[in-house]
DODOZA-119612 format. One line per 8 residues: number of its first residue (from 0); their letters; for each residue y, x negated, z of C-alpha. Coordinates in Angstrom, 2 decimals. Layout:
BEGIN
NUM = a = Y X Z ~ ...
END
This chain:
BEGIN
0 = mlnfaylc = -0.05 -0.16 -0.05 ~ 2.24 -2.86 0.63 ~ 1.76 -4.03 -3.13 ~ 2.56 -0.54 -4.38 ~ 5.94 -0.58 -2.11 ~ 6.76 -4.04 -3.60 ~ 6.43 -2.67 -7.10 ~ 8.54 0.66 -6.23
8 = amfmanlg = 11.47 -2.03 -5.28 ~ 10.98 -4.13 -8.31 ~ 11.08 -1.14 -10.52 ~ 14.66 0.04 -8.94 ~ 16.15 -3.28 -9.23 ~ 15.39 -3.49 -13.22 ~ 16.46 -0.21 -14.22 ~ 18.83 -1.44 -16.40
16 = kkpfiias = 16.22 -3.75 -18.49 ~ 14.71 -1.05 -20.40 ~ 11.92 -3.10 -22.06 ~ 10.86 -3.71 -18.48 ~ 10.87 -0.06 -17.38 ~ 7.70 1.03 -19.43 ~ 5.74 -1.82 -18.13 ~ 7.09 -1.28 -14.80
24 = vttlfaag = 5.97 2.65 -14.72 ~ 2.65 1.68 -16.13 ~ 1.96 -0.92 -13.48 ~ 3.43 1.47 -10.70 ~ 1.04 4.40 -11.97 ~ -2.07 2.07 -12.06 ~ -1.27 0.48 -8.54 ~ -0.68 4.09 -7.27
32 = lmgcasmg = -4.16 5.13 -8.46 ~ -5.72 2.19 -6.88 ~ -3.80 2.85 -3.55 ~ -5.16 6.43 -3.72 ~ -8.75 5.50 -4.39 ~ -8.84 3.02 -1.47 ~ -8.41 6.40 0.79 ~ -11.88 7.74 0.28
40 = tpggglyd = -15.43 6.95 -1.55 ~ -15.82 8.87 -4.54 ~ -18.65 11.38 -4.41 ~ -18.68 11.45 -0.68 ~ -21.89 10.31 0.96 ~ -25.11 11.02 2.89 ~ -25.40 14.21 5.10 ~ -24.25 13.01 8.66
48 = etppvlrs = -27.35 13.62 10.79 ~ -26.18 11.72 13.95 ~ -26.18 14.31 16.92 ~ -23.96 14.32 19.90 ~ -24.20 11.75 22.65 ~ -24.08 12.84 26.39 ~ -21.92 10.53 27.97 ~ -22.07 11.90 31.57
56 = sepkdggi = -22.24 14.95 33.65 ~ -21.13 16.55 36.80 ~ -23.52 16.80 38.82 ~ -25.36 13.72 37.23 ~ -28.80 14.06 36.05 ~ -31.18 13.40 39.08 ~ -28.46 14.39 41.51 ~ -29.37 15.38 44.97
64 = nvskkriv = -27.61 17.40 47.58 ~ -25.69 19.36 45.12 ~ -23.84 22.42 46.31 ~ -21.50 23.32 43.36 ~ -22.37 25.95 41.00 ~ -20.36 24.33 38.07 ~ -22.08 21.82 35.63 ~ -19.85 19.97 33.26
72 = lhfnenvk = -21.25 17.76 30.51 ~ -19.28 15.36 28.59 ~ -19.98 14.19 25.05 ~ -18.84 11.37 22.79 ~ -17.44 13.74 20.26 ~ -15.97 17.26 20.05 ~ -19.06 19.73 20.16 ~ -19.73 23.51 19.88
80 = lnnatekm = -22.33 25.95 20.86 ~ -24.85 27.68 18.81 ~ -26.65 30.89 20.47 ~ -26.56 29.02 23.60 ~ -26.80 31.97 25.57 ~ -30.08 32.73 24.06 ~ -31.27 29.31 24.08 ~ -30.08 28.00 27.57
88 = tvsppqek = -32.69 28.26 30.17 ~ -32.26 28.03 33.96 ~ -35.12 27.34 36.41 ~ -35.48 28.80 38.57 ~ -34.75 31.94 36.58 ~ -31.27 33.70 37.42 ~ -31.01 37.26 38.30 ~ -27.44 37.03 36.91
96 = sptilsna = -26.78 35.22 33.61 ~ -24.90 32.13 33.76 ~ -21.49 31.73 31.72 ~ -21.35 28.63 29.32 ~ -18.36 27.51 27.45 ~ -17.25 24.48 25.25 ~ -14.15 22.81 24.96 ~ -13.46 19.58 22.96
104 = ktvsielq = -16.06 17.11 24.05 ~ -17.17 19.01 27.28 ~ -19.56 21.84 27.98 ~ -19.27 23.97 31.23 ~ -21.89 25.96 32.80 ~ -21.20 28.38 35.65 ~ -24.30 29.66 37.77 ~ -23.59 33.18 38.98
112 = dtlkpntt = -26.64 33.43 41.50 ~ -26.43 31.67 44.97 ~ -28.15 28.24 44.91 ~ -31.37 27.86 47.00 ~ -31.72 25.35 49.54 ~ -33.94 22.29 48.95 ~ -34.79 23.58 45.40 ~ -34.66 21.42 42.06
120 = yaidlgda = -32.72 23.30 39.35 ~ -33.50 22.62 35.72 ~ -30.86 23.41 33.08 ~ -32.38 23.32 29.47 ~ -30.08 23.71 26.52 ~ -32.50 23.27 23.81 ~ -30.76 22.28 20.74 ~ -27.64 24.75 21.70
128 = vqdnnegn = -25.01 21.91 21.33 ~ -23.96 20.64 18.01 ~ -21.26 18.22 16.70 ~ -18.36 20.06 15.68 ~ -18.06 19.04 11.95 ~ -21.59 18.90 10.54 ~ -23.44 21.20 13.10 ~ -25.98 18.37 13.86
136 = pmeglsll = -27.67 19.65 17.28 ~ -28.52 17.50 20.19 ~ -32.29 18.26 20.62 ~ -33.91 18.55 23.91 ~ -30.74 18.56 26.16 ~ -31.59 19.10 29.64 ~ -30.37 18.29 33.20 ~ -32.02 18.13 36.66
144 = fstgdhid = -30.38 18.16 40.00 ~ -31.60 19.32 43.46 ~ -29.98 21.09 46.39 ~ -31.98 19.28 48.85 ~ -32.79 15.47 49.28 ~ -35.21 14.74 46.60 ~ -35.99 15.74 42.88 ~ -39.17 17.62 41.66
152 = smqisghl = -39.41 16.10 38.30 ~ -42.88 16.88 36.90 ~ -43.23 18.60 33.51 ~ -45.51 21.27 31.98 ~ -45.42 21.54 28.20 ~ -47.16 22.99 25.13 ~ -46.89 25.79 22.57 ~ -47.08 29.43 22.40
160 = lnaedlep = -48.70 31.29 19.28 ~ -49.10 34.90 18.29 ~ -52.81 35.44 18.94 ~ -53.34 37.35 15.68 ~ -51.74 35.13 13.19 ~ -51.09 31.75 14.83 ~ -47.59 32.40 14.18 ~ -45.26 30.21 16.85
168 = itgayvgi = -43.33 32.48 18.90 ~ -39.60 32.08 19.37 ~ -37.69 33.12 22.38 ~ -40.33 33.73 24.84 ~ -40.59 32.69 28.34 ~ -43.39 30.44 29.82 ~ -43.44 30.57 33.66 ~ -45.36 29.63 36.67
176 = yrvkeadg = -46.49 30.83 39.93 ~ -47.61 28.36 42.48 ~ -51.08 29.12 43.94 ~ -51.36 26.28 46.56 ~ -49.30 23.49 47.98 ~ -50.19 19.79 47.47 ~ -52.21 19.98 50.87 ~ -54.12 23.34 49.81
184 = tptmkdsl = -51.91 25.58 52.02 ~ -51.47 28.90 50.36 ~ -47.87 29.78 49.19 ~ -46.72 33.12 50.87 ~ -44.90 35.91 49.42 ~ -44.26 39.04 51.56 ~ -47.38 38.14 53.61 ~ -49.52 38.14 50.39
192 = tmeslgds = -51.04 35.23 49.02 ~ -50.95 34.32 45.07 ~ -54.74 34.76 45.18 ~ -54.65 38.04 46.61 ~ -52.14 39.34 44.42 ~ -53.85 38.19 41.31 ~ -52.29 38.76 37.94 ~ -50.16 41.58 39.27
200 = illkypfe = -47.99 39.11 40.43 ~ -46.35 39.13 36.93 ~ -45.45 42.71 37.52 ~ -43.93 42.33 40.80 ~ -42.21 38.83 40.98 ~ -40.16 36.88 38.63 ~ -41.43 33.52 37.39 ~ -40.73 30.62 40.13
208 = ragktdal = -39.88 28.21 37.33 ~ -39.76 29.02 33.44 ~ -39.07 27.56 30.25 ~ -38.20 29.17 26.69 ~ -39.95 28.55 23.38 ~ -37.96 27.03 20.46 ~ -38.17 27.73 16.89 ~ -41.68 26.24 16.50
216 = gafkilgc = -43.18 27.99 19.78 ~ -42.98 24.76 21.91 ~ -42.17 25.04 25.54 ~ -41.23 22.70 28.44 ~ -41.14 23.78 32.13 ~ -38.87 21.15 34.08 ~ -38.67 20.35 37.67 ~ -42.22 21.09 38.83
224 = apgsykly = -43.41 20.06 42.26 ~ -46.99 18.73 42.92 ~ -49.56 21.70 43.32 ~ -51.61 24.28 41.29 ~ -50.17 26.99 39.33 ~ -50.98 30.19 37.42 ~ -49.33 29.92 33.80 ~ -48.17 33.09 31.87
232 = altdgntn = -45.79 33.61 28.78 ~ -43.81 36.70 28.17 ~ -41.77 38.13 25.37 ~ -39.44 39.46 28.08 ~ -37.43 42.66 26.49 ~ -35.24 43.12 29.38 ~ -34.95 39.51 30.78 ~ -36.25 40.06 34.18
240 = yrydltte = -39.16 37.62 33.98 ~ -41.62 40.36 34.79 ~ -44.41 42.18 32.74 ~ -42.81 45.76 32.98 ~ -42.28 47.08 29.35 ~ -45.17 48.05 26.98 ~ -43.29 46.46 24.05 ~ -43.86 43.04 25.70
248 = nvafldsl = -46.20 40.63 24.81 ~ -47.99 38.50 27.29 ~ -50.24 35.41 27.34 ~ -52.12 33.70 30.09 ~ -54.16 30.54 30.78 ~ -57.69 30.88 32.07 ~ -57.55 27.90 34.28 ~ -54.93 26.74 37.13
256 = vipsmenk = -52.49 24.01 35.82 ~ -52.11 20.74 37.96 ~ -48.94 18.84 36.75 ~ -48.85 15.08 37.10 ~ -47.05 12.09 35.74 ~ -47.72 8.43 35.48 ~ -45.87 5.28 34.36 ~ -47.05 3.78 31.11
264 = qrydtvwt = -46.21 1.19 28.82 ~ -45.62 1.33 25.02 ~ -46.15 -1.60 22.95 ~ -44.03 -2.04 19.47 ~ -45.13 -4.69 17.13 ~ -42.50 -6.89 15.30 ~ -43.96 -8.56 12.19 ~ -42.55 -11.33 10.07
272 = daavvega = -41.96 -10.93 6.57 ~ -44.85 -11.11 4.20 ~ -45.19 -14.19 2.21 ~ -45.10 -13.40 -1.55 ~ -47.88 -15.33 -3.34 ~ -47.54 -15.70 -7.05 ~ -50.22 -13.65 -8.81 ~ -51.46 -12.06 -5.38
280 = ptdslqdn = -51.95 -8.18 -5.48 ~ -49.19 -6.14 -3.80 ~ -51.64 -5.04 -1.29 ~ -52.60 -8.48 -0.19 ~ -48.77 -8.64 1.50 ~ -49.93 -6.85 4.61 ~ -52.49 -9.52 5.17 ~ -49.75 -12.35 4.82
288 = rqidtirv = -47.80 -10.97 7.62 ~ -47.65 -12.59 11.22 ~ -46.75 -11.20 14.53 ~ -43.08 -11.83 15.38 ~ -42.45 -10.24 18.82 ~ -44.43 -7.48 20.92 ~ -41.95 -5.24 22.73 ~ -42.94 -3.61 25.74
296 = sgyidyqp = -41.17 -0.49 26.92 ~ -41.99 1.69 29.75 ~ -42.18 5.50 29.80 ~ -43.11 8.39 32.09 ~ -46.35 10.23 30.73 ~ -46.05 14.13 31.87 ~ -49.22 15.89 31.76 ~ -50.37 18.60 30.74
304 = sdlvllsf = -48.40 18.19 27.38 ~ -50.48 19.82 24.96 ~ -51.34 23.63 26.42 ~ -51.92 26.46 23.93 ~ -51.00 29.73 24.97 ~ -52.16 32.84 22.58 ~ -49.80 35.79 23.02 ~ -50.89 39.60 22.49
312 = negkltry = -49.94 43.12 22.97 ~ -52.13 45.13 25.12 ~ -51.50 48.18 23.31 ~ -50.13 50.17 26.07 ~ -48.35 53.30 24.46 ~ -45.19 54.88 25.61 ~ -45.59 58.22 23.93 ~ -42.52 60.59 23.22
320 = lddtsrpd = -41.06 62.84 20.77 ~ -38.72 60.51 18.80 ~ -37.34 63.21 16.25 ~ -37.79 66.63 14.58 ~ -36.03 67.95 11.58 ~ -36.28 70.04 8.59 ~ -35.23 67.97 5.48 ~ -35.40 70.87 3.18
328 = slhlsirf = -36.62 74.50 2.98 ~ -40.42 73.61 2.35 ~ -40.91 70.76 4.95 ~ -40.94 69.93 8.64 ~ -40.81 66.42 9.76 ~ -41.80 65.20 13.24 ~ -41.93 61.74 14.43 ~ -43.42 60.29 17.71
336 = aahmdslp = -42.34 56.89 19.27 ~ -46.10 55.57 19.31 ~ -49.22 56.27 17.44 ~ -51.29 59.45 18.42 ~ -54.60 60.52 18.70 ~ -54.39 63.92 16.94 ~ -51.98 66.19 15.60 ~ -49.81 68.44 18.10
344 = hltflmqd = -50.38 72.00 18.69 ~ -47.72 74.04 16.71 ~ -46.71 77.91 17.42 ~ -43.91 79.76 15.97 ~ -41.90 81.72 18.28 ~ -41.01 85.28 16.56 ~ -38.94 88.11 17.36 ~ -40.25 90.63 19.94
352 = slrmegds = -42.23 87.86 21.87 ~ -44.64 87.65 18.81 ~ -46.29 84.21 18.28 ~ -48.08 82.93 14.92 ~ -50.20 79.70 15.13 ~ -48.80 77.00 12.97 ~ -52.07 76.30 11.21 ~ -51.56 79.64 9.51
360 = vliaepnp = -48.12 78.76 7.99 ~ -48.23 74.85 7.75 ~ -50.29 72.21 5.78 ~ -49.98 68.90 7.72 ~ -49.59 65.57 5.82 ~ -49.94 63.02 8.48 ~ -49.66 58.99 8.48 ~ -52.86 57.35 9.54
368 = tydtlsyw = -51.55 56.78 13.17 ~ -50.23 60.51 13.40 ~ -47.06 59.31 14.77 ~ -45.20 60.53 11.49 ~ -46.05 63.88 10.25 ~ -44.87 65.99 7.50 ~ -45.42 69.58 7.12 ~ -45.49 71.96 4.09
376 = ikdslfvs = -44.34 75.35 4.97 ~ -46.61 77.66 2.61 ~ -45.46 81.10 3.59 ~ -42.49 82.39 1.71 ~ -40.96 84.08 4.76 ~ -40.63 81.09 6.74 ~ -39.43 79.14 3.60 ~ -36.58 81.49 3.37
384 = adtlrlem = -35.65 81.68 7.11 ~ -32.36 80.00 8.19 ~ -33.93 79.01 11.56 ~ -37.43 78.69 12.69 ~ -38.17 78.18 16.51 ~ -40.93 76.09 17.01 ~ -43.23 75.52 20.38 ~ -44.94 72.11 20.31
392 = tylytdta = -47.28 70.84 22.71 ~ -48.06 66.93 22.68 ~ -49.05 63.93 24.49 ~ -46.39 62.34 26.64 ~ -46.30 59.53 28.78 ~ -44.60 60.10 32.19 ~ -42.93 57.52 34.61 ~ -46.28 56.44 36.10
400 = gidvlrtd = -47.52 55.60 32.46 ~ -50.03 58.65 32.42 ~ -50.07 60.50 29.29 ~ -49.89 64.40 30.30 ~ -49.68 67.45 28.00 ~ -45.95 68.31 27.50 ~ -44.55 71.44 25.61 ~ -41.14 71.87 23.94
408 = tipllkpv = -39.53 74.42 22.27 ~ -37.69 73.27 19.05 ~ -34.87 75.11 16.86 ~ -35.20 73.84 13.19 ~ -32.31 74.95 10.95 ~ -32.41 75.16 7.39 ~ -30.39 72.74 5.50 ~ -27.16 73.95 4.66
416 = vknsqkkd = -25.71 73.15 1.11 ~ -22.78 71.18 1.13 ~ -19.44 72.69 0.01 ~ -18.77 69.87 -2.30 ~ -22.33 70.74 -3.95 ~ -21.41 74.38 -4.12 ~ -18.02 73.60 -5.75 ~ -19.75 71.13 -8.20
424 = eandkksk = -22.25 74.11 -9.11 ~ -19.70 76.58 -9.59 ~ -17.54 74.53 -11.82 ~ -20.44 73.67 -13.99 ~ -20.97 77.47 -14.50 ~ -17.52 78.21 -15.18 ~ -17.43 75.25 -17.63 ~ -20.45 76.58 -19.64
432 = kgkrgkkd = -19.13 80.23 -19.39 ~ -15.75 79.01 -20.84 ~ -17.41 77.39 -23.92 ~ -19.24 80.47 -24.77 ~ -18.01 82.76 -27.61 ~ -17.88 86.34 -27.63 ~ -20.94 86.44 -29.80 ~ -22.91 84.51 -27.75
440 = kkaeedsi = -21.91 86.44 -24.53 ~ -22.96 89.85 -26.05 ~ -26.27 88.28 -27.36 ~ -27.07 87.04 -23.76 ~ -26.31 90.68 -22.40 ~ -28.45 92.16 -25.01 ~ -31.39 89.76 -24.66 ~ -34.24 90.04 -22.41
448 = pkietvfm = -33.92 87.72 -19.23 ~ -36.23 84.55 -19.62 ~ -38.16 83.25 -16.72 ~ -38.48 79.55 -16.88 ~ -42.04 78.38 -15.42 ~ -42.07 75.67 -13.09 ~ -44.88 73.22 -13.35 ~ -46.44 71.19 -10.52
456 = tmkqigsn = -47.31 67.44 -11.65 ~ -50.18 65.01 -11.16 ~ -49.93 61.13 -11.15 ~ -52.07 58.18 -10.48 ~ -51.49 56.33 -7.35 ~ -50.99 52.50 -8.05 ~ -51.71 50.69 -11.10 ~ -53.88 52.35 -14.01
464 = sidigkkp = -55.89 48.83 -14.01 ~ -58.50 49.53 -11.33 ~ -60.43 46.70 -9.73 ~ -63.92 46.56 -9.82 ~ -65.48 48.79 -6.84 ~ -62.32 50.53 -6.18 ~ -61.92 54.33 -7.21 ~ -59.00 55.86 -8.91
472 = rfevsapl = -56.91 58.01 -6.75 ~ -54.39 60.88 -7.77 ~ -51.45 62.86 -6.32 ~ -50.02 66.31 -7.23 ~ -46.64 67.31 -6.21 ~ -47.54 69.94 -3.63 ~ -50.82 70.91 -1.90 ~ -53.15 72.63 -4.04
480 = adinrnql = -54.09 76.26 -3.76 ~ -56.86 76.70 -6.28 ~ -58.66 74.28 -8.97 ~ -60.82 75.06 -11.75 ~ -63.12 72.40 -12.21 ~ -64.19 73.49 -15.38 ~ -60.96 72.81 -16.97 ~ -60.92 69.15 -15.72
488 = hlqykldt = -62.48 66.64 -18.03 ~ -63.19 62.97 -17.72 ~ -64.11 60.66 -20.72 ~ -64.59 57.17 -21.46 ~ -63.61 55.53 -24.58 ~ -66.33 54.07 -27.16 ~ -64.61 52.34 -29.95 ~ -62.14 55.14 -31.14
496 = lwidmpfk = -64.07 57.94 -29.71 ~ -63.70 59.51 -26.29 ~ -66.79 60.84 -24.83 ~ -67.38 63.20 -21.96 ~ -68.90 61.93 -18.64 ~ -69.93 63.78 -15.47 ~ -67.59 63.20 -12.37 ~ -66.81 64.62 -8.93
504 = fepdtlhp = -63.62 64.04 -7.03 ~ -63.05 64.46 -3.30 ~ -60.07 65.34 -1.24 ~ -58.58 62.74 0.68 ~ -58.79 63.74 4.51 ~ -55.60 62.94 5.76 ~ -53.32 63.80 2.47 ~ -53.80 67.25 1.21
512 = rrfvlyge = -52.28 66.49 -2.14 ~ -54.37 63.55 -3.09 ~ -58.04 63.32 -4.22 ~ -60.38 60.38 -5.25 ~ -62.32 60.54 -8.39 ~ -65.90 59.40 -8.93 ~ -67.79 58.53 -12.05 ~ -71.35 59.34 -12.15
520 = phfnpgtt = -73.09 57.27 -12.02 ~ -70.41 54.81 -11.60 ~ -67.47 53.27 -13.67 ~ -68.23 50.44 -15.73 ~ -66.17 47.09 -15.87 ~ -64.03 46.66 -19.03 ~ -64.01 50.44 -19.97 ~ -61.34 52.71 -20.54
528 = yrltadsa = -61.36 56.22 -19.05 ~ -59.23 59.37 -19.42 ~ -58.78 62.51 -17.01 ~ -57.28 65.45 -18.39 ~ -56.45 68.63 -16.58 ~ -55.97 71.73 -18.93 ~ -53.08 74.06 -18.42 ~ -53.34 76.29 -15.50
536 = smhniygh = -56.26 74.57 -14.37 ~ -54.45 73.93 -10.84 ~ -52.05 76.01 -8.90 ~ -50.44 74.68 -5.77 ~ -49.41 76.69 -2.68 ~ -46.08 78.16 -4.47 ~ -48.25 79.31 -7.40 ~ -47.06 76.83 -9.92
544 = pinrtsle = -49.40 75.65 -12.38 ~ -49.94 72.43 -13.93 ~ -49.14 71.87 -17.64 ~ -51.71 69.98 -19.66 ~ -51.88 66.57 -18.28 ~ -53.82 63.51 -19.55 ~ -53.98 60.07 -17.53 ~ -55.71 56.95 -18.73
552 = fkekgidd = -57.15 54.36 -16.60 ~ -59.28 51.21 -17.02 ~ -61.61 49.20 -14.59 ~ -61.17 45.50 -15.05 ~ -63.91 43.30 -16.43 ~ -65.97 40.87 -14.84 ~ -63.87 38.05 -16.56 ~ -60.74 39.16 -14.93
560 = yahllfni = -61.82 37.83 -11.55 ~ -62.86 34.38 -9.57 ~ -65.58 34.20 -7.26 ~ -65.15 32.56 -3.70 ~ -67.93 31.38 -1.32 ~ -67.18 30.29 2.18 ~ -69.63 28.21 3.94 ~ -68.52 28.32 7.82
568 = vglngrpa = -69.19 25.58 10.56 ~ -68.68 26.07 13.91 ~ -69.44 29.90 14.55 ~ -72.31 29.14 16.89 ~ -73.80 32.52 16.07 ~ -70.78 34.68 16.77 ~ -69.84 37.39 14.56 ~ -66.84 37.25 12.27
576 = fvqlldak = -65.09 38.43 9.23 ~ -62.72 36.57 6.92 ~ -59.61 37.67 5.27 ~ -58.15 36.48 2.34 ~ -54.23 36.44 2.45 ~ -51.26 36.25 0.24 ~ -48.28 34.15 0.81 ~ -46.65 36.66 2.93
584 = dktiqqrk = -49.63 36.55 5.38 ~ -50.81 39.95 4.27 ~ -54.65 40.65 3.82 ~ -55.73 40.98 0.41 ~ -59.69 41.50 0.76 ~ -61.86 41.15 3.86 ~ -65.61 40.18 3.98 ~ -68.15 39.94 6.96
592 = vignqakf = -69.55 36.34 7.54 ~ -73.27 36.79 7.11 ~ -75.68 33.73 7.82 ~ -72.19 31.47 8.13 ~ -71.14 32.60 4.79 ~ -68.25 34.94 3.61 ~ -68.53 35.76 -0.21 ~ -65.69 37.33 -2.10
600 = ihvpagsy = -67.23 38.26 -5.78 ~ -64.23 39.83 -7.32 ~ -61.09 38.28 -6.59 ~ -57.97 38.46 -9.17 ~ -56.56 34.86 -10.09 ~ -53.65 33.48 -8.00 ~ -52.90 31.90 -4.97 ~ -54.63 32.70 -1.48
608 = farlvidd = -54.81 31.68 2.17 ~ -57.73 32.53 4.35 ~ -58.05 33.48 8.09 ~ -61.22 34.24 10.33 ~ -61.52 36.49 13.22 ~ -64.24 36.11 16.00 ~ -65.15 39.85 15.76 ~ -66.88 40.12 19.38
616 = nqndkfda = -67.34 43.76 19.21 ~ -68.04 44.11 15.59 ~ -65.60 46.68 14.88 ~ -64.17 44.78 11.63 ~ -60.58 44.30 13.07 ~ -58.63 41.99 15.32 ~ -58.86 43.02 19.21 ~ -56.01 42.15 21.46
624 = gnlferkq = -56.80 40.99 25.10 ~ -56.46 42.53 28.53 ~ -54.31 40.64 31.19 ~ -55.98 42.28 34.35 ~ -59.55 42.20 33.03 ~ -58.73 38.43 32.38 ~ -59.72 39.13 28.84 ~ -58.36 36.71 26.17
632 = pesvyyln = -57.63 38.18 22.57 ~ -60.42 37.75 19.79 ~ -60.18 33.98 18.39 ~ -58.51 33.59 15.21 ~ -58.64 30.35 12.82 ~ -56.92 29.52 9.70 ~ -58.13 27.38 6.79 ~ -55.39 24.70 6.37
640 = kkldlrvt = -54.81 24.63 2.44 ~ -53.94 26.92 -0.17 ~ -56.67 28.37 -2.66 ~ -55.47 28.35 -6.17 ~ -58.18 30.67 -8.18 ~ -58.70 31.01 -11.92 ~ -60.57 33.72 -13.57 ~ -64.26 33.25 -14.12
648 = wtydeewd = -64.26 30.11 -11.88 ~ -66.56 29.99 -8.89 ~ -65.41 28.26 -5.81 ~ -67.59 26.74 -2.70 ~ -65.10 25.99 0.20 ~ -66.65 24.33 3.15 ~ -64.64 25.29 6.33 ~ -65.18 23.76 9.66
656 = lnaiellk = -63.29 25.80 11.92 ~ -62.79 23.05 14.49 ~ -61.83 20.14 12.14 ~ -58.34 20.73 12.84 ~ -56.71 21.57 16.10 ~ -55.63 25.21 16.50 ~ -51.79 24.49 16.55 ~ -52.05 22.73 13.13
664 = qkpedvki = -54.24 25.00 11.41 ~ -51.90 27.39 9.77 ~ -50.45 26.31 6.55 ~ -46.89 25.91 6.52 ~ -46.44 28.03 3.42 ~ -47.31 31.21 5.31 ~ -45.62 30.35 8.32 ~ -42.36 32.18 9.17
672 = nkpkeake = -41.01 29.84 11.84 ~ -40.08 26.66 10.29 ~ -37.46 24.00 11.08 ~ -34.87 25.21 8.69 ~ -31.86 23.10 9.65 ~ -33.72 19.72 9.17 ~ -35.13 20.73 5.80 ~ -31.62 21.77 4.82
680 = kkskneey = -30.34 18.33 5.68 ~ -33.05 16.48 3.97 ~ -32.57 18.35 0.78 ~ -28.84 17.73 0.77 ~ -29.51 14.03 1.29 ~ -32.37 13.95 -1.34 ~ -29.97 15.77 -3.90 ~ -27.02 13.18 -3.31
688 = lrklgkl = -29.60 10.10 -3.74 ~ -31.07 11.59 -6.81 ~ -27.59 11.97 -8.52 ~ -27.04 8.17 -7.44 ~ -30.42 7.35 -9.21 ~ -31.78 6.23 -6.14 ~ -34.76 8.59 -5.72
END
């Protein structure tokens, strides 16, 4: 910049010398550009991945005889907080939530509960503290202090997974209750020992110490004293550190946990540079290296550090009526908060204290779990009624958690047509009327009124390309009142000809508008079929006939599939089934394991993953555990690879259930919880280096 100022002065002193002016302007411009260029680096640089550094804290980490409830952390740069209220864990758990604020290079935490005497407190912030510019988090930020004269510094750590799909669970509490002191004396609470309380302690008392799982399901319980502990995990919906909601998932460890710590040494070897020998292969460079230095560093090994808890929901239901409505004149809609075992009992309340059973007026169309119900009103008197009074008796969960019969009387109003809709209809009629000539008007008056026929419709459910072994399903627009089977025709295509074939169809037991079609004796792979319904061959409950309808479908050919065989190792005679999964962890096909093998003989080409479930009760579904029966959920395993299947190919897959530890079995491609921020930083740096030609 000094050179630039000097050139400016020289330019002003020589204004009178015209030949020099042009040269001076050019020189000044070039020098100015050079000065500007020196201010920064073109193209920026690598993404800043350096997190903040904790310089000091009040109280200091490991401090004793602490009496203040305010904690202040000092960092080397300006910081900000990211979801700190959710990520911060204070142990022992606090009844009143602490407040946390950031200001420049400091973070302050104010505890709201009274400090307990002779207690070790642990503040775990996880990755909530970030640098102010790039948002780089400081991982594993924690602080220990004691209100007594010593610190309990042991740790218990591990991971929490969803039992059904091994997905890491984020934001759950993992906590402990002390069972015995180090000398074997029972710990007391309200004159009851932990042993006598059993697992009911999780209902009655908050955790004594707790940690929270991070994005990868990892947890760490800090500040543990010597002793034996019961370990539980809880997705705590109301943050009271108790198992008291039916929506909460729970996990427990079968054995007691006894924390320990040991001073150990770590050895790091520093090697000399390898000597390059002309003509020697590159692999030989490793053999030419020599040890320069062996560095020894001490560390504390906290155990246990590799616990794996499997979380489940016991399936306890809170049943209550969630919503009722009459979406249109033909339907009633009822929704419950949890799945039901059967349909409710419905009765219509008429005038003069008359009652009419709902079954005589309604046709039910429930979902498989009977918690969402749609009813078709088949009686025209009820269709036209402005208000329907419905008496409904159903199972209801009372405050004691017991299902009892409850009866409600519900008024259901017929939907009112909006004024705007009426206005649009009136304007439309007026517009059409204005366009008619007198001749058209007279012709209309003299003509016989025409009645327009309303037809019911029929469609095929899903694709018209049917997998081998599947049956085509069809749906009509309203429940059927009658059907003339002689006017339904099924044909198969041979070259260009359609040939009649025998068939039968069965109604869907849940859906009154659906039926399944069976070819007799069966459908053939690679063949095209046509189902035809003649005009008026069907009528729905409102008297609407079907117009002539033809629907074509085809069963896929054998060459449209791959074939897959799993050879399972490690079952030890236990019953099991295998599920083929898509990239969203959704089950596509399921097969039982027979003789340590699971066969999938018709699999469409594509990419798949696989999950095995130990089916202890052989009911072909995953079953959760039960806390008070000390019953763990059924075991689940994942094949740790993606299967890319091609048509006509046959695949044999060896699968050792115990070859990879459970925590690492689920493939990253189907995991929901992944380290997103680290992945983003890496991709940004890779992109930058690639532009520079360094990757």
